N, CA, C and O atoms as CSV, one atom per row, in Angstrom:
chain,resi,resn,atom,element,x,y,z
A,1,MET,N,N,192.691,45.265,219.411
A,1,MET,CA,C,191.373,44.822,219.410
A,1,MET,C,C,190.709,46.384,219.465
A,1,MET,O,O,189.724,46.753,218.825
A,2,THR,N,N,191.464,47.146,220.343
A,2,THR,CA,C,190.903,48.261,220.425
A,2,THR,C,C,190.161,49.124,219.457
A,2,THR,O,O,189.109,49.732,219.653
A,3,SER,N,N,190.982,49.065,218.250
A,3,SER,CA,C,190.137,49.242,217.035
A,3,SER,C,C,189.393,48.988,216.751
A,3,SER,O,O,188.571,49.833,216.394
A,4,VAL,N,N,189.063,47.415,216.683
A,4,VAL,CA,C,187.896,46.462,216.585
A,4,VAL,C,C,186.767,47.044,217.053
A,4,VAL,O,O,185.758,47.163,216.357
A,5,ILE,N,N,186.878,47.543,218.554
A,5,ILE,CA,C,185.585,48.055,218.921
A,5,ILE,C,C,185.030,49.604,218.518
A,5,ILE,O,O,184.002,50.210,218.216
A,6,GLU,N,N,186.033,49.730,218.672
A,6,GLU,CA,C,186.179,51.622,217.850
A,6,GLU,C,C,185.299,51.338,216.712
A,6,GLU,O,O,184.093,51.447,216.934
A,7,ILE,N,N,185.648,51.018,215.613
A,7,ILE,CA,C,185.401,50.529,214.108
A,7,ILE,C,C,183.741,50.029,214.003
A,7,ILE,O,O,182.962,50.388,213.120
A,8,SER,N,N,183.431,49.117,215.134
A,8,SER,CA,C,182.493,48.626,215.086
A,8,SER,C,C,181.492,49.385,215.931
A,8,SER,O,O,180.392,48.838,215.860
A,9,LEU,N,N,181.496,50.510,216.746
A,9,LEU,CA,C,180.740,51.490,217.230
A,9,LEU,C,C,180.580,52.154,216.282
A,9,LEU,O,O,179.406,52.484,216.118
A,10,MET,N,N,181.230,52.488,215.602
A,10,MET,CA,C,181.121,53.505,214.645
A,10,MET,C,C,180.415,53.036,213.383
A,10,MET,O,O,180.104,53.847,212.511
A,11,ILE,N,N,180.176,51.816,213.282
A,11,ILE,CA,C,179.269,51.191,212.314
A,11,ILE,C,C,177.961,51.140,212.555
A,11,ILE,O,O,177.062,51.096,211.714
A,12,THR,N,N,177.888,51.146,213.442
A,12,THR,CA,C,176.611,51.068,214.841
A,12,THR,C,C,175.893,52.227,214.889
A,12,THR,O,O,174.670,52.117,214.974
A,13,ALA,N,N,176.497,53.567,214.847
A,13,ALA,CA,C,176.362,54.581,215.220
A,13,ALA,C,C,175.593,55.012,213.454
A,13,ALA,O,O,174.515,55.603,213.389
A,14,ILE,N,N,176.163,54.706,212.532
A,14,ILE,CA,C,175.914,54.821,211.311
A,14,ILE,C,C,174.204,54.074,211.236
A,14,ILE,O,O,173.125,54.642,211.070
A,15,HIS,N,N,174.467,52.851,211.400
A,15,HIS,CA,C,173.157,52.318,211.405
A,15,HIS,C,C,171.885,52.908,211.957
A,15,HIS,O,O,170.783,53.321,211.594
A,16,ILE,N,N,172.741,52.699,213.190
A,16,ILE,CA,C,171.014,53.617,213.344
A,16,ILE,C,C,170.522,55.336,213.662
A,16,ILE,O,O,169.516,55.864,214.135
A,17,CYS,N,N,171.899,55.852,213.087
A,17,CYS,CA,C,171.629,57.025,212.470
A,17,CYS,C,C,170.818,57.458,211.351
A,17,CYS,O,O,170.276,58.530,211.078
A,18,CYS,N,N,170.882,56.343,210.783
A,18,CYS,CA,C,169.949,56.406,209.187
A,18,CYS,C,C,168.537,55.769,209.172
A,18,CYS,O,O,167.740,55.739,208.235
A,19,ARG,N,N,168.371,55.125,210.777
A,19,ARG,CA,C,166.905,55.014,210.817
A,19,ARG,C,C,166.142,55.809,210.995
A,19,ARG,O,O,166.328,56.809,211.689
A,20,ASP,N,N,164.909,55.464,210.274
A,20,ASP,CA,C,163.833,56.649,210.405
A,20,ASP,C,C,163.540,57.956,211.496
A,20,ASP,O,O,163.437,57.870,212.720
A,21,GLY,N,N,163.474,58.796,210.916
A,21,GLY,CA,C,162.911,59.796,212.528
A,21,GLY,C,C,164.659,60.630,212.637
A,21,GLY,O,O,164.844,61.835,212.806
A,22,MET,N,N,165.910,59.387,212.455
A,22,MET,CA,C,166.826,59.681,212.726
A,22,MET,C,C,167.500,61.029,212.389
A,22,MET,O,O,166.830,62.030,212.136
A,23,ILE,N,N,168.599,61.022,212.394
A,23,ILE,CA,C,169.417,62.602,211.358
A,23,ILE,C,C,170.309,61.924,210.391
A,23,ILE,O,O,171.508,62.161,210.541
A,24,PHE,N,N,169.984,61.166,209.473
A,24,PHE,CA,C,170.549,60.574,208.280
A,24,PHE,C,C,169.646,59.901,208.236
A,24,PHE,O,O,170.119,58.804,208.530
A,25,SER,N,N,168.459,59.753,208.040
A,25,SER,CA,C,167.193,59.261,207.727
A,25,SER,C,C,166.236,59.909,205.995
A,25,SER,O,O,165.413,59.382,205.246
A,26,GLU,N,N,166.782,60.957,206.016
A,26,GLU,CA,C,166.698,61.717,205.014
A,26,GLU,C,C,167.558,61.498,203.493
A,26,GLU,O,O,167.239,61.291,202.322
A,27,PRO,N,N,168.607,61.647,204.135
A,27,PRO,CA,C,170.126,61.414,203.201
A,27,PRO,C,C,169.947,59.750,202.525
A,27,PRO,O,O,170.137,59.314,201.389
A,28,ARG,N,N,169.606,59.259,203.489
A,28,ARG,CA,C,169.205,57.845,203.154
A,28,ARG,C,C,168.538,57.289,202.530
A,28,ARG,O,O,168.877,56.263,201.939
A,29,ILE,N,N,167.005,57.980,202.460
A,29,ILE,CA,C,166.087,58.535,201.801
A,29,ILE,C,C,166.401,58.681,200.122
A,29,ILE,O,O,166.130,58.188,199.027
A,30,PHE,N,N,167.120,59.656,200.741
A,30,PHE,CA,C,167.538,60.315,198.743
A,30,PHE,C,C,168.496,59.825,198.063
A,30,PHE,O,O,168.779,60.271,196.951
A,31,VAL,N,N,169.308,58.576,198.774
A,31,VAL,CA,C,170.869,57.507,198.189
A,31,VAL,C,C,169.196,56.335,197.867
A,31,VAL,O,O,168.785,56.102,196.730
A,32,GLN,N,N,168.703,55.936,198.809
A,32,GLN,CA,C,167.476,55.147,198.265
A,32,GLN,C,C,166.466,55.017,196.830
A,32,GLN,O,O,166.093,54.208,195.981
A,33,ASN,N,N,166.343,56.382,197.233
A,33,ASN,CA,C,165.320,56.627,195.566
A,33,ASN,C,C,166.298,56.929,194.714
A,33,ASN,O,O,165.854,56.844,193.569
A,34,ARG,N,N,167.514,57.268,194.732
A,34,ARG,CA,C,168.585,57.569,193.370
A,34,ARG,C,C,168.978,55.782,193.071
A,34,ARG,O,O,168.812,55.395,191.914
A,35,LEU,N,N,169.373,54.984,193.889
A,35,LEU,CA,C,169.851,53.947,193.834
A,35,LEU,C,C,168.647,53.416,192.665
A,35,LEU,O,O,168.837,53.337,191.451
A,36,CYS,N,N,167.292,53.063,193.449
A,36,CYS,CA,C,166.316,52.413,192.568
A,36,CYS,C,C,166.113,53.515,191.300
A,36,CYS,O,O,165.884,53.098,190.165
A,37,ARG,N,N,166.182,54.485,191.499
A,37,ARG,CA,C,165.709,55.079,189.877
A,37,ARG,C,C,167.065,54.411,189.061
A,37,ARG,O,O,166.896,54.286,187.849
A,38,ARG,N,N,168.317,53.995,189.570
A,38,ARG,CA,C,169.358,54.058,188.376
A,38,ARG,C,C,169.363,52.516,188.318
A,38,ARG,O,O,169.628,52.027,187.220
A,39,PHE,N,N,169.101,51.662,189.370
A,39,PHE,CA,C,169.720,50.166,189.498
A,39,PHE,C,C,167.805,49.150,189.375
A,39,PHE,O,O,167.493,48.052,188.914
A,40,GLY,N,N,167.242,49.935,189.851
A,40,GLY,CA,C,166.045,49.231,189.881
A,40,GLY,C,C,165.866,48.397,191.311
A,40,GLY,O,O,166.890,47.947,191.824
A,41,HIS,N,N,164.636,48.193,191.937
A,41,HIS,CA,C,164.682,48.266,192.947
A,41,HIS,C,C,165.482,46.334,194.122
A,41,HIS,O,O,165.849,46.161,195.285
A,42,ARG,N,N,165.375,45.526,193.038
A,42,ARG,CA,C,166.595,44.623,193.295
A,42,ARG,C,C,167.726,45.341,193.207
A,42,ARG,O,O,167.911,45.872,194.302
A,43,ILE,N,N,168.388,45.559,192.612
A,43,ILE,CA,C,170.306,45.563,192.890
A,43,ILE,C,C,170.284,46.352,194.147
A,43,ILE,O,O,170.857,46.123,195.212
A,44,SER,N,N,169.227,47.678,193.677
A,44,SER,CA,C,169.496,48.752,195.114
A,44,SER,C,C,169.471,48.404,196.088
A,44,SER,O,O,170.162,48.999,196.915
A,45,ALA,N,N,168.645,47.230,196.515
A,45,ALA,CA,C,168.436,46.422,198.225
A,45,ALA,C,C,169.634,46.033,198.555
A,45,ALA,O,O,170.058,46.185,199.701
A,46,ILE,N,N,170.481,45.363,197.390
A,46,ILE,CA,C,171.639,44.941,197.499
A,46,ILE,C,C,173.209,45.548,198.256
A,46,ILE,O,O,174.050,45.199,199.085
A,47,ILE,N,N,172.821,46.942,197.098
A,47,ILE,CA,C,173.559,47.883,197.116
A,47,ILE,C,C,173.421,48.808,198.633
A,47,ILE,O,O,174.349,49.399,199.186
A,48,GLU,N,N,172.393,48.754,198.967
A,48,GLU,CA,C,171.973,49.315,200.113
A,48,GLU,C,C,172.252,48.826,200.961
A,48,GLU,O,O,172.155,49.637,201.881
A,49,LYS,N,N,172.715,47.527,201.456
A,49,LYS,CA,C,172.688,46.818,203.118
A,49,LYS,C,C,174.068,47.014,203.505
A,49,LYS,O,O,174.436,47.115,204.675
A,50,PRO,N,N,175.161,47.088,202.035
A,50,PRO,CA,C,176.853,47.313,203.051
A,50,PRO,C,C,176.560,49.079,203.480
A,50,PRO,O,O,176.904,49.618,204.532
A,51,LEU,N,N,176.004,49.573,202.590
A,51,LEU,CA,C,176.140,51.248,203.028
A,51,LEU,C,C,175.446,51.644,204.330
A,51,LEU,O,O,175.959,52.433,205.124
A,52,PHE,N,N,174.229,51.051,204.522
A,52,PHE,CA,C,173.451,51.375,205.522
A,52,PHE,C,C,172.243,50.763,206.477
A,52,PHE,O,O,171.572,51.093,207.455
A,53,ALA,N,N,172.397,49.700,205.592
A,53,ALA,CA,C,170.480,48.863,205.645
A,53,ALA,C,C,171.479,47.690,206.923
A,53,ALA,O,O,170.965,47.774,208.038
A,54,CYS,N,N,172.296,47.044,206.898
A,54,CYS,CA,C,172.467,45.605,207.496
A,54,CYS,C,C,173.719,46.114,208.420
A,54,CYS,O,O,174.473,47.029,208.088
A,55,LEU,N,N,173.803,45.439,209.519
A,55,LEU,CA,C,174.919,45.892,210.217
A,55,LEU,C,C,175.778,45.435,210.020
A,55,LEU,O,O,176.834,46.056,210.145
A,56,VAL,N,N,175.750,43.706,209.485
A,56,VAL,CA,C,176.961,42.986,209.799
A,56,VAL,C,C,177.113,43.124,208.142
A,56,VAL,O,O,178.145,42.568,207.768
A,57,CYS,N,N,176.645,43.491,207.479
A,57,CYS,CA,C,176.966,43.499,205.987
A,57,CYS,C,C,178.172,44.708,205.854
A,57,CYS,O,O,179.199,44.704,205.176
A,58,MET,N,N,177.549,45.884,206.907
A,58,MET,CA,C,178.393,47.361,206.563
A,58,MET,C,C,179.618,47.119,206.885
A,58,MET,O,O,180.522,47.906,206.602
A,59,SER,N,N,179.831,45.881,207.585
A,59,SER,CA,C,181.434,45.316,208.342
A,59,SER,C,C,182.103,45.989,206.581
A,59,SER,O,O,182.707,47.018,206.279
A,60,SER,N,N,181.797,45.257,206.083
A,60,SER,CA,C,182.976,45.532,204.552
A,60,SER,C,C,183.478,46.367,204.199
A,60,SER,O,O,184.647,46.496,203.836
A,61,VAL,N,N,182.078,47.564,204.293
A,61,VAL,CA,C,182.287,48.921,203.114
A,61,VAL,C,C,183.157,49.952,204.635
A,61,VAL,O,O,184.207,50.581,204.500
A,62,TRP,N,N,182.362,49.848,205.930
A,62,TRP,CA,C,182.443,50.594,206.794
A,62,TRP,C,C,183.799,50.116,207.158
A,62,TRP,O,O,184.545,51.084,207.303
A,63,GLY,N,N,184.321,49.121,207.334
A,63,GLY,CA,C,185.122,47.983,208.209
A,63,GLY,C,C,186.434,48.690,207.473
A,63,GLY,O,O,187.361,49.198,208.104
A,64,LEU,N,N,186.332,48.621,205.808
A,64,LEU,CA,C,187.400,49.118,205.260
A,64,LEU,C,C,188.065,50.247,205.450
A,64,LEU,O,O,189.294,50.315,205.446
A,65,ALA,N,N,187.011,51.553,205.694
A,65,ALA,CA,C,187.184,52.803,205.665
A,65,ALA,C,C,187.622,52.652,206.788
A,65,ALA,O,O,188.822,52.922,206.729
A,66,GLY,N,N,187.188,52.217,208.362
A,66,GLY,CA,C,187.788,52.477,209.939
A,66,GLY,C,C,189.087,52.002,209.760
A,66,GLY,O,O,189.979,52.382,210.519
A,67,CYS,N,N,189.334,51.118,208.734
A,67,CYS,CA,C,190.676,50.330,208.932
A,67,CYS,C,C,191.476,51.490,208.364
A,67,CYS,O,O,192.514,51.939,208.849
A,68,ILE,N,N,191.055,51.777,207.623
A,68,ILE,CA,C,192.512,53.283,206.436
A,68,ILE,C,C,192.462,54.524,207.735
A,68,ILE,O,O,193.464,55.048,208.223
A,69,ALA,N,N,190.846,54.852,208.175
A,69,ALA,CA,C,191.179,56.186,208.987
A,69,ALA,C,C,191.749,55.819,209.655
A,69,ALA,O,O,192.768,56.505,209.740
A,70,LEU,N,N,191.740,54.467,210.769
A,70,LEU,CA,C,192.456,54.638,211.716
A,70,LEU,C,C,194.104,53.805,211.787
A,70,LEU,O,O,194.694,53.189,212.675
A,71,ASN,N,N,194.392,54.126,210.536
A,71,ASN,CA,C,195.484,53.525,210.455
A,71,ASN,C,C,195.813,52.260,210.371
A,71,ASN,O,O,197.008,52.252,210.666
A,72,ILE,N,N,195.549,51.395,210.191
A,72,ILE,CA,C,195.457,49.915,210.790
A,72,ILE,C,C,196.984,49.375,209.323
A,72,ILE,O,O,197.106,49.974,208.254
A,73,PRO,N,N,197.667,48.460,209.661
A,73,PRO,CA,C,198.535,48.693,208.566
A,73,PRO,C,C,197.452,47.521,207.674
A,73,PRO,O,O,196.406,47.041,208.110
A,74,ALA,N,N,197.996,47.306,206.523
A,74,ALA,CA,C,197.051,46.809,205.561
A,74,ALA,C,C,196.720,45.161,205.462
A,74,ALA,O,O,195.780,44.614,204.886
A,75,SER,N,N,198.170,44.381,206.466
A,75,SER,CA,C,198.152,42.988,206.051
A,75,SER,C,C,197.338,42.706,207.481
A,75,SER,O,O,197.603,41.693,208.129
A,76,GLU,N,N,196.397,43.598,207.905
A,76,GLU,CA,C,195.849,43.142,208.832
A,76,GLU,C,C,194.341,43.513,209.018
A,76,GLU,O,O,193.575,43.171,209.919
A,77,TRP,N,N,194.049,44.560,207.569
A,77,TRP,CA,C,192.852,44.648,207.227
A,77,TRP,C,C,191.642,43.429,207.281
A,77,TRP,O,O,190.476,43.556,207.655
A,78,ILE,N,N,192.073,42.673,206.967
A,78,ILE,CA,C,191.268,41.130,206.642
A,78,ILE,C,C,190.398,40.528,208.113
A,78,ILE,O,O,189.234,40.201,208.343
A,79,PHE,N,N,191.633,40.596,208.891
A,79,PHE,CA,C,191.478,40.036,210.721
A,79,PHE,C,C,190.876,41.602,210.906
A,79,PHE,O,O,189.937,41.737,211.691
A,80,THR,N,N,191.090,42.087,210.618
A,80,THR,CA,C,190.057,43.810,211.448
A,80,THR,C,C,189.023,43.509,210.766
A,80,THR,O,O,188.245,44.338,211.238
A,81,ILE,N,N,188.371,42.888,209.933
A,81,ILE,CA,C,186.725,43.211,209.154
A,81,ILE,C,C,186.429,42.241,209.498
A,81,ILE,O,O,185.278,42.087,209.905
A,82,LEU,N,N,187.248,41.282,209.483
A,82,LEU,CA,C,186.716,39.704,210.090
A,82,LEU,C,C,185.983,40.113,211.550
A,82,LEU,O,O,184.803,39.975,211.874
A,83,GLN,N,N,186.783,40.504,212.088
A,83,GLN,CA,C,186.439,40.953,214.194
A,83,GLN,C,C,185.309,41.968,214.059
A,83,GLN,O,O,184.367,41.913,214.849
A,84,VAL,N,N,185.360,43.059,212.924
A,84,VAL,CA,C,184.582,43.706,213.247
A,84,VAL,C,C,183.243,42.950,212.775
A,84,VAL,O,O,182.302,43.144,213.545
A,85,CYS,N,N,182.968,42.149,211.697
A,85,CYS,CA,C,181.950,41.144,211.189
A,85,CYS,C,C,181.086,40.860,212.672
A,85,CYS,O,O,180.126,41.321,213.288
A,86,GLY,N,N,182.146,39.749,212.795
A,86,GLY,CA,C,181.551,38.831,214.116
A,86,GLY,C,C,180.931,40.090,215.605
A,86,GLY,O,O,179.977,39.976,216.374
A,87,LEU,N,N,181.856,41.050,215.490
A,87,LEU,CA,C,181.061,41.827,216.796
A,87,LEU,C,C,179.789,42.410,216.482
A,87,LEU,O,O,178.882,42.536,217.304
A,88,ASN,N,N,179.742,42.719,215.433
A,88,ASN,CA,C,178.672,43.578,214.746
A,88,ASN,C,C,177.471,42.246,214.981
A,88,ASN,O,O,176.436,42.313,215.644
A,89,SER,N,N,177.989,41.091,214.224
A,89,SER,CA,C,176.708,40.279,214.311
A,89,SER,C,C,176.055,39.945,215.718
A,89,SER,O,O,174.864,39.639,215.772
A,90,ILE,N,N,176.820,40.004,216.817
A,90,ILE,CA,C,176.282,40.064,218.289
A,90,ILE,C,C,175.406,41.540,218.492
A,90,ILE,O,O,174.348,41.569,219.121
A,91,ILE,N,N,175.911,42.535,217.973
A,91,ILE,CA,C,175.547,43.737,218.511
A,91,ILE,C,C,174.262,43.460,217.511
A,91,ILE,O,O,173.639,44.492,217.762
A,92,THR,N,N,173.745,43.018,216.899
A,92,THR,CA,C,172.879,42.970,215.969
A,92,THR,C,C,171.473,42.330,216.890
A,92,THR,O,O,170.273,42.602,216.903
A,93,TYR,N,N,172.502,41.183,217.745
A,93,TYR,CA,C,171.221,41.028,218.549
A,93,TYR,C,C,170.423,41.822,219.967
A,93,TYR,O,O,169.441,41.496,220.633
A,94,PHE,N,N,171.052,42.601,220.014
A,94,PHE,CA,C,170.812,43.663,220.692
A,94,PHE,C,C,170.164,45.188,220.623
A,94,PHE,O,O,169.643,45.958,221.429
A,95,VAL,N,N,170.647,45.198,218.510
A,95,VAL,CA,C,169.928,46.359,218.289
A,95,VAL,C,C,168.749,45.662,217.972
A,95,VAL,O,O,168.783,44.581,217.384
A,96,LYS,N,N,167.706,46.214,218.324
A,96,LYS,CA,C,166.034,45.783,217.276
A,96,LYS,C,C,166.077,46.553,216.394
A,96,LYS,O,O,166.849,47.511,216.424
A,97,GLU,N,N,165.688,46.442,215.923
A,97,GLU,CA,C,164.677,47.488,214.638
A,97,GLU,C,C,163.461,47.916,215.185
A,97,GLU,O,O,162.686,48.595,214.511
């Protein structure tokens, strides 16, 4: 359970740091512009969600990265990612844009 909380807090930190005026806002804007030019606005919006735009959607990509970084056994990845998704859903209620 500790790893679920750790991964969720890391994802929340990435999400918050990508907001306007925060430390990762410039890299976020750069990535958004590149994705829009490459794929168009509609596809870009879909790709952005699991990268930095949606706290719940970020559970998939960053949750897997967290599982690998924390040496969680592969047999537990799906359960860990689902738990992170659930926790991020709760956090979304408290973190307002």
